[in-house]
Wavefront OBJ file of the C-alpha trace (Angstrom):
o trace
v 29.815 67.150 44.974
v 27.143 65.338 46.919
v 23.375 65.083 46.794
v 20.941 67.971 46.408
v 19.173 68.931 49.618
v 15.415 68.395 49.488
v 12.389 69.948 51.145
v 9.112 68.146 51.794
v 6.126 70.067 50.406
v 2.555 69.834 51.669
v -0.069 71.508 49.477
v -3.672 71.887 50.618
v -6.616 73.812 49.246
v -10.137 73.840 47.829
v -10.891 70.907 45.534
v -12.040 73.320 42.831
v -8.425 74.560 42.610
v -6.842 71.085 42.272
v -6.397 71.197 38.490
v -4.974 74.705 38.642
v -2.599 73.616 41.407
v -1.394 70.634 39.394
v -0.706 72.909 36.423
v 1.463 75.064 38.685
v 3.340 71.957 39.818
v 4.027 70.955 36.211
v 5.067 74.468 35.209
v 7.536 74.618 38.120
v 9.686 71.826 36.615
v 10.897 71.033 40.133
v 8.036 69.308 41.985
v 8.474 65.585 42.617
v 4.983 64.333 43.479
v 4.235 61.490 45.880
v 1.075 59.573 46.711
v -0.569 61.709 49.397
v -2.423 58.713 50.839
v 0.933 57.213 51.905
v 1.241 59.937 54.539
v -2.286 59.607 55.926
v -4.236 57.091 57.935
v -7.137 57.022 55.516
v -9.472 55.179 57.878
v -8.987 57.622 60.753
v -8.740 60.897 58.847
v -11.579 60.281 56.419
v -9.485 61.196 53.385
v -10.086 59.290 50.148
v -8.102 58.855 46.957
v -9.551 60.079 43.677
v -10.443 57.258 41.282
v -11.781 58.841 38.109
v -12.014 57.899 34.468
v -9.724 60.146 32.480
v -12.033 62.049 30.091
v -9.209 62.476 27.577
v -8.348 58.776 27.334
v -10.760 57.708 24.604
v -10.163 60.564 22.171
v -6.388 60.359 22.727
v -6.456 56.607 22.100
v -8.399 57.162 18.888
v -5.890 59.739 17.680
v -2.764 57.656 18.319
v -4.378 54.553 16.827
v -4.768 56.234 13.428
v -2.385 54.707 10.903
v -0.282 57.586 9.601
v 2.534 55.284 8.544
v 5.924 56.979 8.652
v 4.549 60.286 7.433
v 3.794 61.671 10.898
v 5.616 61.382 14.206
v 4.106 62.747 17.386
v 6.470 65.042 19.280
v 6.342 67.965 21.681
v 5.335 71.254 20.112
v 3.681 74.545 21.009
v -0.094 74.054 21.002
v -1.248 77.456 22.228
v -3.119 78.198 19.006
v -5.458 75.191 19.569
v -6.053 75.795 23.280
v -9.128 77.900 22.499
v -10.875 74.852 20.984
v -13.470 73.196 23.179
v -13.180 69.522 24.080
v -16.122 68.811 21.753
v -14.372 70.558 18.862
v -11.184 68.598 19.503
v -13.107 65.335 19.627
v -14.951 66.211 16.408
v -11.668 67.021 14.657
v -10.138 63.706 15.749
v -13.259 61.855 14.547
v -13.017 63.600 11.176
v -9.329 62.799 10.709
v -9.873 59.226 11.886
v -12.765 58.712 9.471
v -10.880 60.217 6.508
v -7.722 58.247 7.187
v -9.616 55.015 7.796
v -11.470 55.344 4.502
v -8.272 56.118 2.590
v -6.379 53.293 4.290
v -9.214 50.828 3.627
v -9.388 51.868 -0.030
v -5.610 51.506 -0.356
v -5.732 48.036 1.202
v -8.567 46.962 -1.113
v -6.725 48.230 -4.186
v -3.529 46.495 -3.084
v -5.449 43.234 -2.665
v -6.935 43.666 -6.136
v -3.496 44.311 -7.626
v -2.132 41.193 -5.936
v -5.054 39.185 -7.257
v -4.582 40.516 -10.783
v -0.868 39.686 -10.620
v -1.674 36.140 -9.607
v -4.251 35.740 -12.359
v -1.875 37.166 -14.983
v 0.850 34.785 -13.866
v -1.494 31.853 -14.299
v -2.938 33.029 -17.584
v 0.496 33.704 -19.107
v 1.313 30.070 -18.553
v -1.778 29.290 -20.663
v -0.669 31.604 -23.467
v -1.476 30.189 -26.882
v -3.911 27.571 -25.614
v -7.351 27.569 -27.231
v -9.296 26.934 -24.031
v -12.607 28.528 -23.270
v -12.403 29.107 -19.509
v -16.144 29.465 -18.953
v -16.902 26.163 -20.719
v -14.160 24.477 -18.736
v -15.549 25.601 -15.395
v -19.146 24.724 -16.323
v -18.418 21.043 -16.877
v -20.882 19.069 -14.710
v -19.079 15.767 -14.423
v -15.422 16.881 -14.393
v -13.856 19.490 -12.114
v -10.673 21.436 -12.800
v -8.126 22.936 -10.390
v -5.471 25.409 -11.583
v -2.194 25.936 -9.690
v 1.454 25.013 -9.385
v 3.208 21.872 -8.177
v 6.725 21.909 -6.651
v 9.299 20.494 -9.037
v 10.426 17.822 -6.581
v 6.821 16.617 -6.202
v 6.189 16.180 -9.900
v 7.968 12.766 -10.256
v 5.839 11.405 -7.398
v 2.731 11.681 -9.554
v 3.764 8.379 -11.162
v 2.869 6.616 -7.890
v -0.765 7.664 -8.354
v -1.222 6.470 -11.932
v -4.114 4.257 -10.921
v -6.078 7.141 -9.385
v -8.971 8.699 -11.268
v -7.442 12.124 -11.956
v -4.896 13.598 -14.318
v -2.401 16.467 -13.940
v -1.500 18.419 -17.076
v 1.291 20.938 -16.970
v 1.587 23.633 -19.576
v 4.684 25.393 -18.258
v 7.526 24.797 -15.829
v 10.601 26.377 -14.319
v 13.267 25.171 -11.919
v 10.906 25.444 -8.939
v 7.376 24.658 -10.159
v 5.267 22.864 -12.716
v 2.359 25.134 -13.684
v -0.762 23.338 -14.745
v -4.143 21.928 -13.833
v -5.574 18.672 -12.680
v -9.042 17.389 -13.428
v -11.081 14.595 -11.888
v -14.597 13.227 -12.074
v -16.973 14.545 -9.422
v -17.025 11.269 -7.485
v -13.179 11.170 -7.297
v -12.568 14.890 -6.712
v -12.102 14.661 -2.931
v -9.495 11.918 -3.315
v -7.651 13.918 -5.999
v -7.689 17.056 -3.824
v -6.130 15.144 -0.919
v -3.378 13.640 -3.063
v -2.469 16.977 -4.628
v -2.557 18.678 -1.251
v -0.140 16.054 0.090
v 2.152 16.866 -2.840
v 2.030 20.581 -1.831
v 0.046 21.675 -4.856
v -0.699 25.403 -4.518
v -4.076 26.170 -5.958
v -4.598 29.447 -7.823
v -8.160 30.660 -7.899
v -9.377 31.986 -11.197
v -12.155 34.553 -10.630
v -15.578 34.282 -12.223
v -15.000 37.173 -14.616
v -12.278 35.205 -16.430
v -14.481 33.488 -18.983
v -12.818 33.665 -22.384
v -9.666 32.295 -23.927
v -6.357 32.924 -22.068
v -4.941 35.396 -24.617
v -8.123 37.458 -24.552
v -8.329 37.398 -20.770
v -4.670 38.413 -20.389
v -5.383 41.692 -22.150
v -8.533 42.321 -20.099
v -6.915 41.525 -16.738
v -3.852 43.587 -17.675
v -6.097 46.607 -18.238
v -7.726 46.067 -14.846
v -4.289 45.716 -13.286
v -3.121 49.002 -14.831
v -6.268 50.815 -13.693
v -5.810 49.470 -10.163
v -2.227 50.733 -10.038
v -3.376 54.176 -11.187
v -6.047 54.156 -8.486
v -3.496 53.086 -5.893
v -1.134 55.928 -6.794
v -4.028 58.402 -6.589
v -5.095 57.132 -3.163
v -1.528 57.272 -1.876
v -1.212 60.855 -3.124
v -4.509 61.759 -1.456
v -3.343 60.170 1.778
v 0.012 61.927 1.628
v -1.672 65.232 0.807
v -4.076 64.933 3.735
v -1.300 64.137 6.192
v 0.929 66.906 4.851
v -1.882 69.417 5.125
v -2.984 68.421 8.618
v 0.108 66.980 10.308
v 1.067 70.146 12.197
v -2.474 70.570 13.442
v -2.736 66.874 14.292
v 0.476 67.055 16.310
v -0.759 70.147 18.157
v -4.034 68.427 18.967
v -2.075 65.413 20.224
v 0.082 67.603 22.469
v -2.946 69.368 23.866
v -4.708 66.075 24.569
v -1.588 64.493 26.096
v -1.045 67.536 28.298
v -4.639 67.389 29.526
v -4.451 63.614 29.943
v -1.249 63.679 32.030
v -2.519 66.580 34.157
v -5.726 64.708 34.902
v -3.791 61.548 35.770
v -1.991 63.482 38.522
v -5.327 63.933 40.303
v -4.986 60.343 41.515
v -1.982 61.435 43.593
v -4.204 63.706 45.714
v -6.139 62.807 48.832
v -9.564 64.400 49.234
v -11.762 65.197 52.211
v -15.111 66.708 51.263
v -14.239 69.838 49.246
v -10.530 69.904 50.242
v -7.513 68.325 48.589
v -4.067 67.422 49.888
v -0.851 66.907 47.876
v 2.612 65.805 48.997
v 5.935 66.008 47.185
v 9.512 67.235 47.218
v 11.418 70.157 45.766
v 15.108 70.914 45.959
v 16.115 73.316 48.705
v 17.331 75.875 46.162
v 13.956 75.823 44.340
v 11.770 75.897 47.456
v 11.172 79.668 47.600
v 10.470 80.097 43.900
v 8.090 77.119 44.007
v 6.140 78.635 46.907
v 5.800 81.965 45.082
v 4.051 80.246 42.157
v 0.924 79.868 44.308
v 0.728 83.471 45.464
v -2.121 84.115 43.026
v -4.224 81.269 44.483
v -4.985 82.445 48.040
v -7.146 79.384 48.789
v -4.112 77.087 48.353
v -1.463 76.823 51.068
v 2.067 75.513 50.555
v 4.024 74.324 53.603
v 7.733 73.413 53.476
v 9.097 70.847 55.918
v 12.351 68.958 56.484
v 12.584 66.071 53.998
v 12.473 63.379 56.693
v 9.244 64.671 58.234
v 7.275 61.804 56.691
v 8.703 58.410 57.574
v 6.518 56.553 55.068
v 7.984 58.311 52.038
v 11.458 57.658 50.692
v 13.253 60.907 49.938
v 14.123 61.179 46.225
v 17.695 61.701 45.124
v 19.170 64.253 42.748
v 22.918 63.918 42.376
v 25.123 66.957 41.991
v 27.321 66.705 38.915
v 29.570 68.931 36.865
v 30.117 68.927 33.132
v 32.926 66.376 33.288
v 31.236 63.883 35.620
v 27.656 64.087 34.303
v 27.934 61.348 31.630
v 29.229 58.873 34.234
v 25.856 59.015 35.972
v 24.959 56.357 33.377
v 27.049 53.787 35.268
v 25.700 54.859 38.655
v 22.115 54.559 37.402
v 22.904 51.077 36.054
v 23.932 50.002 39.568
v 21.291 52.055 41.408
v 21.012 55.574 42.791
v 22.395 56.381 46.249
v 20.051 56.882 49.179
v 19.331 60.465 50.210
v 21.675 60.260 53.203
v 24.222 58.210 51.296
v 27.263 58.869 49.147
v 27.164 60.268 45.621
v 29.653 58.072 43.717
v 29.532 59.900 40.366
v 32.710 61.890 40.971
v 34.585 58.829 42.212
v 33.429 56.799 39.208
v 34.305 59.576 36.772
v 37.850 59.902 38.105
v 38.652 56.217 38.687
v 37.019 54.946 35.490
v 38.803 57.542 33.371
v 42.207 56.850 34.934
v 41.883 53.046 34.956
v 40.758 52.927 31.330
v 43.644 55.167 30.339
v 46.157 52.925 32.105
v 44.727 49.684 30.696
v 44.378 51.060 27.161
v 47.317 53.421 26.926
v 47.940 54.499 23.353
v 48.293 58.112 22.227
v 46.962 57.620 18.702
v 44.172 55.186 19.510
v 43.091 57.286 22.497
v 42.700 60.392 20.353
v 40.709 58.416 17.768
v 38.368 57.090 20.457
v 37.920 60.580 21.884
v 37.215 62.084 18.455
v 34.807 59.282 17.546
v 32.998 59.726 20.864
v 32.656 63.480 20.292
v 31.207 62.961 16.798
v 28.745 60.300 17.949
v 27.698 62.328 20.981
v 26.941 65.332 18.802
v 24.606 63.185 16.708
v 23.026 60.961 19.388
v 23.515 62.798 22.716
v 24.238 59.389 24.189
v 26.051 59.460 27.537
v 28.249 56.527 26.558
v 29.618 58.543 23.640
v 30.393 61.435 25.996
v 32.261 58.978 28.231
v 34.292 57.889 25.198
v 35.546 61.448 24.697
v 36.861 61.530 28.267
v 38.428 58.093 28.495
v 39.954 58.585 25.040
v 41.897 61.602 26.338
v 43.023 59.550 29.352
v 44.158 56.769 27.023
v 46.139 59.301 24.998
v 47.818 60.725 28.128
v 48.921 57.330 29.391
v 49.866 56.347 25.839
v 52.291 59.283 25.884
v 53.737 57.914 29.140
v 54.059 54.417 27.696
v 55.420 55.796 24.425
v 52.836 54.036 22.266
v 51.294 55.638 19.153
v 49.124 53.266 17.111
v 51.383 50.454 18.307
v 54.659 52.182 17.412
v 56.552 52.021 20.690
v 59.466 54.368 19.941
v 58.016 57.056 17.699
v 57.964 59.468 20.672
v 61.628 58.929 21.590
v 62.735 62.291 20.075
v 60.167 64.030 22.268
v 61.506 62.326 25.394
v 65.073 63.250 24.445
v 64.035 66.855 23.875
v 62.596 67.170 27.395
v 65.612 65.548 29.045
v 64.784 61.825 29.214
v 67.276 59.269 27.953
v 64.422 56.977 26.958
v 60.692 56.693 27.396
v 59.477 56.499 31.014
v 58.519 52.817 30.940
v 58.959 49.908 28.576
v 55.892 47.845 29.412
v 56.992 44.484 28.008
v 60.349 44.641 29.842
v 58.828 45.563 33.229
v 56.159 42.940 33.826
v 56.707 42.689 37.591
v 56.584 46.458 38.003
v 53.380 46.716 35.961
v 51.626 43.977 37.943
v 52.884 45.361 41.249
v 51.679 48.850 40.354
v 48.270 47.389 39.445
v 47.968 45.798 42.886
v 49.088 49.060 44.522
v 46.333 50.900 42.657
v 43.876 48.278 43.872
v 44.977 48.668 47.495
v 44.615 52.445 47.253
v 41.095 52.199 45.796
v 40.026 49.640 48.413
v 41.280 51.905 51.214
v 39.457 54.897 49.700
v 36.276 52.805 49.453
v 36.588 51.797 53.093
v 37.017 55.415 54.221
v 33.939 56.438 52.231
v 31.986 53.579 53.786
v 33.031 54.654 57.291
v 31.854 58.214 56.683
v 28.494 57.251 55.134
v 27.627 54.560 57.694
v 28.569 56.898 60.540
v 26.186 59.443 59.061
v 23.447 56.788 59.019
v 24.370 55.730 62.601
v 25.048 52.173 61.464
v 27.812 51.727 64.033
v 28.206 47.985 63.640
v 29.279 48.532 60.020
v 31.048 51.868 60.531
v 33.267 50.746 63.398
v 33.377 46.959 63.452
v 32.488 45.933 59.888
v 34.892 44.471 57.361
v 34.757 47.788 55.492
v 34.640 49.883 58.652
v 37.341 51.218 60.938
v 38.254 47.748 62.198
v 38.505 46.334 58.668
v 40.540 49.332 57.539
v 43.020 48.838 60.385
v 43.365 45.117 59.650
v 43.689 45.501 55.862
v 46.116 48.438 55.908
v 48.231 46.833 58.668
v 48.453 43.559 56.755
v 49.361 45.290 53.494
v 51.977 47.449 55.232
v 53.554 44.423 56.889
v 53.678 42.419 53.641
v 55.167 45.307 51.659
v 57.765 45.984 54.357
v 58.781 42.320 54.544
v 58.902 41.395 50.845
v 60.010 44.648 49.248
v 62.197 46.227 51.899
v 63.203 43.225 54.024
v 61.863 44.910 57.163
v 59.950 42.397 59.319
v 57.276 44.241 61.343
v 55.421 41.134 62.474
v 56.166 41.587 66.139
v 53.899 40.078 68.794
v 52.321 43.444 69.612
v 51.825 44.271 65.930
v 50.116 40.939 65.225
v 47.938 41.013 68.348
v 46.747 44.618 68.296
v 46.621 45.304 64.551
v 45.645 41.905 63.167
v 44.151 39.613 65.790
v 42.141 42.173 67.780
v 40.499 43.614 64.634
v 39.450 40.093 63.608
v 37.891 39.536 67.027
v 36.089 42.867 66.828
v 34.730 41.933 63.393
v 33.544 38.643 64.865
v 31.665 40.545 67.602
v 30.516 43.409 65.372
v 26.775 42.888 65.897
v 26.642 42.981 69.739
v 29.272 45.735 69.842
v 27.287 47.777 67.295
v 24.119 47.394 69.379
v 26.029 48.456 72.448
v 27.277 51.631 70.737
v 23.722 52.396 69.626
v 22.399 51.938 73.163
v 20.229 48.980 72.144
v 19.937 45.518 73.609
v 21.295 42.661 71.504
v 19.426 39.358 71.401
v 21.365 36.288 70.314
v 20.144 32.868 69.208
v 22.843 31.220 71.274
v 26.598 31.427 71.704
v 27.361 28.397 69.522
v 25.221 29.538 66.600
v 26.569 33.071 66.926
v 30.223 32.018 66.894
v 29.729 29.513 64.056
v 27.912 31.889 61.722
v 30.127 34.884 62.437
v 33.335 32.839 62.205
v 32.535 31.844 58.632
v 31.579 35.420 57.810
v 34.941 36.660 59.096
v 36.651 33.933 57.070
v 34.718 35.178 54.035
v 35.929 38.714 54.816
v 39.542 37.476 54.749
v 39.024 35.750 51.401
v 37.390 38.931 50.121
v 40.419 41.026 51.045
v 42.670 38.663 49.084
v 40.464 38.166 46.016
v 39.431 41.821 45.762
v 43.046 42.959 45.915
v 44.254 40.408 43.383
v 41.332 41.322 41.128
v 43.153 44.546 40.316
v 45.931 42.522 38.684
v 43.733 42.721 35.596
v 44.829 46.362 35.272
v 48.396 45.274 34.668
v 47.202 42.336 32.611
v 45.476 44.569 30.109
v 48.459 46.937 29.972
v 50.591 43.990 28.927
v 47.853 42.587 26.687
v 47.553 45.832 24.766
v 51.292 46.022 24.214
v 51.421 42.360 23.168
v 48.540 42.682 20.680
v 50.097 45.698 19.009
v 53.458 43.916 18.874
v 51.715 41.101 16.967
v 50.351 43.669 14.501
v 53.860 45.067 14.030
v 55.226 41.561 13.537
v 52.792 41.009 10.676
v 53.922 44.251 9.052
v 57.486 42.890 9.047
v 56.338 39.586 7.601
v 54.322 41.276 4.831
v 56.026 44.651 4.223
v 54.097 45.357 1.004
v 50.805 45.226 2.887
v 52.054 46.955 6.039
v 49.846 50.094 5.727
v 46.728 47.950 5.417
v 47.827 45.688 8.275
v 48.514 48.666 10.538
v 45.115 50.234 9.847
v 43.135 47.011 10.184
v 45.149 45.936 13.244
v 44.509 49.207 15.026
v 40.808 49.083 14.184
v 40.590 45.530 15.516
v 42.432 46.363 18.749
v 40.429 49.534 19.341
v 37.170 47.674 18.785
v 37.784 44.439 20.635
v 40.189 45.436 23.391
v 38.555 48.828 23.907
v 35.238 47.105 24.602
v 36.838 44.512 26.902
v 38.723 47.148 28.884
v 35.579 49.225 29.244
v 33.692 46.221 30.621
v 36.509 45.172 32.971
v 36.901 48.655 34.425
v 33.157 48.772 35.019
v 33.410 45.411 36.764
v 36.110 46.784 39.059
v 33.876 49.766 39.837
v 30.853 47.641 40.661
v 32.394 44.665 42.437
v 35.532 45.989 44.074
v 34.583 49.598 44.883
v 30.798 49.926 45.002
v 30.364 46.712 46.976
v 32.371 48.255 49.841
v 30.810 51.663 50.163
v 27.600 51.883 48.179
v 24.114 50.393 48.356
v 22.356 51.826 45.310
v 18.898 51.693 46.918
v 17.868 55.304 46.259
v 14.854 56.670 44.400
v 15.247 59.095 41.507
v 14.076 62.687 41.809
v 11.610 63.058 38.940
v 9.766 66.381 38.712
v 6.266 65.996 37.310
v 6.079 66.743 33.629
v 4.098 65.909 30.547
v 5.637 63.147 28.466
v 4.646 63.620 24.857
v 4.764 59.958 23.918
v 2.099 57.563 22.703
v 2.719 55.215 25.642
v -0.107 55.539 28.134
v -2.619 53.309 29.860
l 1 2 3 4 5 6 7 8 9 10 11 12 13 14 15 16 17 18 19 20 21 22 23 24 25 26 27 28 29 30 31 32 33 34 35 36 37 38 39 40 41 42 43 44 45 46 47 48 49 50 51 52 53 54 55 56 57 58 59 60 61 62 63 64 65 66 67 68 69 70 71 72 73 74 75 76 77 78 79 80 81 82 83 84 85 86 87 88 89 90 91 92 93 94 95 96 97 98 99 100 101 102 103 104 105 106 107 108 109 110 111 112 113 114 115 116 117 118 119 120 121 122 123 124 125 126 127 128 129 130 131 132 133 134 135 136 137 138 139 140 141 142 143 144 145 146 147 148 149 150 151 152 153 154 155 156 157 158 159 160 161 162 163 164 165 166 167 168 169 170 171 172 173 174 175 176 177 178 179 180 181 182 183 184 185 186 187 188 189 190 191 192 193 194 195 196 197 198 199 200 201 202 203 204 205 206 207 208 209 210 211 212 213 214 215 216 217 218 219 220 221 222 223 224 225 226 227 228 229 230 231 232 233 234 235 236 237 238 239 240 241 242 243 244 245 246 247 248 249 250 251 252 253 254 255 256 257 258 259 260 261 262 263 264 265 266 267 268 269 270 271 272 273 274 275 276 277 278 279 280 281 282 283 284 285 286 287 288 289 290 291 292 293 294 295 296 297 298 299 300 301 302 303 304 305 306 307 308 309 310 311 312 313 314 315 316 317 318 319 320 321 322 323 324 325 326 327 328 329 330 331 332 333 334 335 336 337 338 339 340 341 342 343 344 345 346 347 348 349 350 351 352 353 354 355 356 357 358 359 360 361 362 363 364 365 366 367 368 369 370 371 372 373 374 375 376 377 378 379 380 381 382 383 384 385 386 387 388 389 390 391 392 393 394 395 396 397 398 399 400 401 402 403 404 405 406 407 408 409 410 411 412 413 414 415 416 417 418 419 420 421 422 423 424 425 426 427 428 429 430 431 432 433 434 435 436 437 438 439 440 441 442 443 444 445 446 447 448 449 450 451 452 453 454 455 456 457 458 459 460 461 462 463 464 465 466 467 468 469 470 471 472 473 474 475 476 477 478 479 480 481 482 483 484 485 486 487 488 489 490 491 492 493 494 495 496 497 498 499 500 501 502 503 504 505 506 507 508 509 510 511 512 513 514 515 516 517 518 519 520 521 522 523 524 525 526 527 528 529 530 531 532 533 534 535 536 537 538 539 540 541 542 543 544 545 546 547 548 549 550 551 552 553 554 555 556 557 558 559 560 561 562 563 564 565 566 567 568 569 570 571 572 573 574 575 576 577 578 579 580 581 582 583 584 585 586 587 588 589 590 591 592 593 594 595 596 597 598 599 600 601 602 603 604 605 606 607 608 609 610 611 612 613 614 615 616 617 618 619 620 621 622 623 624 625 626 627 628 629 630 631 632 633 634 635 636 637 638 639 640 641 642 643 644 645
């Protein structure tokens, strides 16, 4: 599966039909719009771009700025039954809702502030319980001023340092954190007393003017006010909830209508205009081209012209990758790296296959794999997250390779009867006893994937006519010959004792490819029929020599990087063997140890393996055959979100 074929679309017509045309484009669900001015020489053609204030911006902003709390969430819904309303009626409705909600919210805030104030006053007055103090007389003293509040407990002993100052602090209650009380000072010493108490972190509590009597009397009065305020708050909250419940469906429909109109109007800026004519440019998939054209059959003044996608050199062709049900979730990883170019290679299938297999090998356990797959399926059903869908696939792969390795929740021989029943004397491979084989197989897998990546790179760069990379690059034909010849020679010599390093073999399959890679730029220009300009022979040789040396290091490091596959195979077996060792040490707690051990391994090692496989995909495979510089195919649509400019 590759990349969907595109068609360039030019739409032209009378300016009076622009809004109707844009509605058709949205309804098509297949039109990827571009900036029409990018295809025109605006100075020569006389076309201009529309710069208009969106008439729906202000009323939409007012609607989404209303504080509905958590009682209302804007989402897409059918708004046909409010389409008949005029813009003035919609605006009036939004004003009405905004005014009602603002008044209710303001009243609720005021009542809450009153309740908080009453609570503070009650707290202070309760500390004065039993004291025969007339508050009004106290506050009316002309020569002495009083401040009520609380002093931190660790500041209280420090008052002894200010014994000579002309103020006194009297506490009438205390707890482990504060001393509750008041300080009084003559008028001429009040400022000094305030500064000292402020430095000691005294928190002043303001007693309102209506508290005039004795504390016990005022407690009862303030408590009544507090109770009445709470009743009022509950009533206001019910009124607010009732209003939202009654109007929320209508409010959401009004929002959807406004957002639809807003987004449609915003698309007008994509058009270029000349007098009373408009011009739009975009892309549709080849399979949707005919049906898209038919949408405009009822607007005779609008013409739709289909062209090859590369007809406009100033516009990058958008990319829509072909995917099947199995590979679709793995587009997440491709999108993280970057989409392919239109004439490039769609890596989703390669990623889906290689990621699934590599994860299964590195995390091979029948029981744990099935748990991961089941967990992924449950989470995907609830969240529709692509990563959860990937878990269902790699979990199955882990279970398959776990059956090969004979591992079920860390039990390495529980499947032995199954192997005996199908004709095996023992399980296919004992990982811990075959370290060299496991590491060698990991490198072999790496070599295979590198060769596949090189072949893909050759095909895609040939298609783009990048001959220097396709033929003479380190991942081109020359690099493929060198790498495969070197690997073949090393395997023949070390594994089979067959020395193939003859003079002809070394010269033609190793030395000549290196020379061709050194000269890849001028040779590539020559194949393309272009003239190559060099900065000088010395500079050319020096720079390209080090690049070729870097290529050689890359072949070695990239190949050895795949050793991590075998490393994690061994690591998984070793970690589960540690869990089993603990079960032998503490047999009474073995069920708990097995469960917790498996959970720990699935969580920690599963995450590490997932990251390491993704690293292999990005750095060892993608870096050889994939650029990730494409642009996503995004058909115009209305996004029913509150995010807009």
